[in-house]
C-alpha positions as CSV (number, residue, x, y, z in Angstrom):
1,M,50.1,142.5,39.3
2,S,53.0,144.6,40.6
3,C,53.4,148.3,40.9
4,D,55.7,151.2,41.4
5,L,53.5,153.9,42.7
6,L,55.8,156.9,42.5
7,Q,53.5,159.7,43.2
8,T,52.6,160.9,46.8
9,G,49.0,160.7,47.4
10,D,46.1,158.7,47.9
11,Y,45.9,155.3,45.9
12,E,42.7,153.8,47.8
13,S,40.9,154.0,44.4
14,L,43.6,151.6,43.0
15,K,43.4,149.5,46.1
16,G,39.6,149.3,46.1
17,R,39.5,148.3,42.4
18,L,41.8,145.6,43.0
19,R,39.7,144.4,45.9
20,T,36.6,144.5,43.8
21,L,38.4,142.2,41.1
22,G,39.0,139.9,44.0
23,A,42.8,140.5,44.2
24,Q,44.6,140.2,47.4
25,Q,47.7,141.9,48.5
26,V,50.9,139.5,48.8
27,L,53.9,141.8,49.2
28,S,54.0,145.7,49.6
29,A,53.6,146.3,46.0
30,Q,52.3,143.0,44.5
31,W,48.6,141.6,44.2
32,V,47.3,138.4,43.0
33,L,44.0,137.5,41.5
34,R,42.4,135.0,39.4
35,S,40.7,136.6,36.4
36,T,39.2,136.1,33.0
37,Y,40.8,139.3,32.0
38,T,44.1,139.1,29.7
39,A,46.9,140.7,31.1
40,V,46.6,143.5,28.7
41,Q,43.0,143.9,29.5
42,L,43.5,144.1,33.2
43,K,46.5,146.6,32.9
44,D,44.1,148.8,30.9
45,V,41.4,148.4,33.8
46,L,44.2,149.4,36.3
47,R,45.8,152.2,34.3
48,Q,42.9,154.7,35.1
49,F,43.7,154.6,38.9
50,I,47.6,155.4,38.6
51,A,49.4,158.6,37.7
52,D,51.2,158.8,34.3
53,Q,54.8,158.4,36.0
54,D,53.6,155.2,38.1
55,R,54.3,151.6,36.8
56,I,52.3,148.7,36.9
57,L,53.3,145.1,35.5
58,V,50.6,142.5,35.0
59,V,51.9,138.8,34.5
60,E,50.1,135.7,34.1
61,V,51.4,132.8,36.5
62,G,51.4,129.2,35.5
63,Q,50.7,126.3,37.7
64,E,54.2,126.5,39.4
65,W,55.0,129.4,42.1
66,A,56.7,129.5,45.4
67,S,56.5,132.3,48.1
68,R,57.8,133.1,51.4
69,R,56.2,134.9,54.2
70,A,53.4,136.5,51.7
71,F,50.8,138.4,53.2
72,V,48.1,135.7,52.3
73,N,48.2,131.9,51.7
74,L,48.6,131.8,47.9
75,A,47.2,128.3,47.9
76,T,43.7,129.3,48.8
77,L,43.4,131.6,45.8
C-alpha cells in the first residue's frame, strides 16, 4: 500500500490500523502486508482513516520483487 497524505495532521489511526492488519512500513509512504483482503477491500478498509484529498494505492505483488535499504527485510514477511 502506498499513500500520499496531503493533509497536515494526525495519521496515527491509519498507522495503527495498518499495524493491526500486520502491515510493516518499508519506506516513508509504503507499507506491505500479507492479507486475505482483495486490493479493493483493503482500500475500502483504509479509506476511513484518510482525508478526502489524500491518495492511497493498493497493489497485489506477485512472487518477484526487489528492494534496496527498505526499513524491514521483505523476505521475512
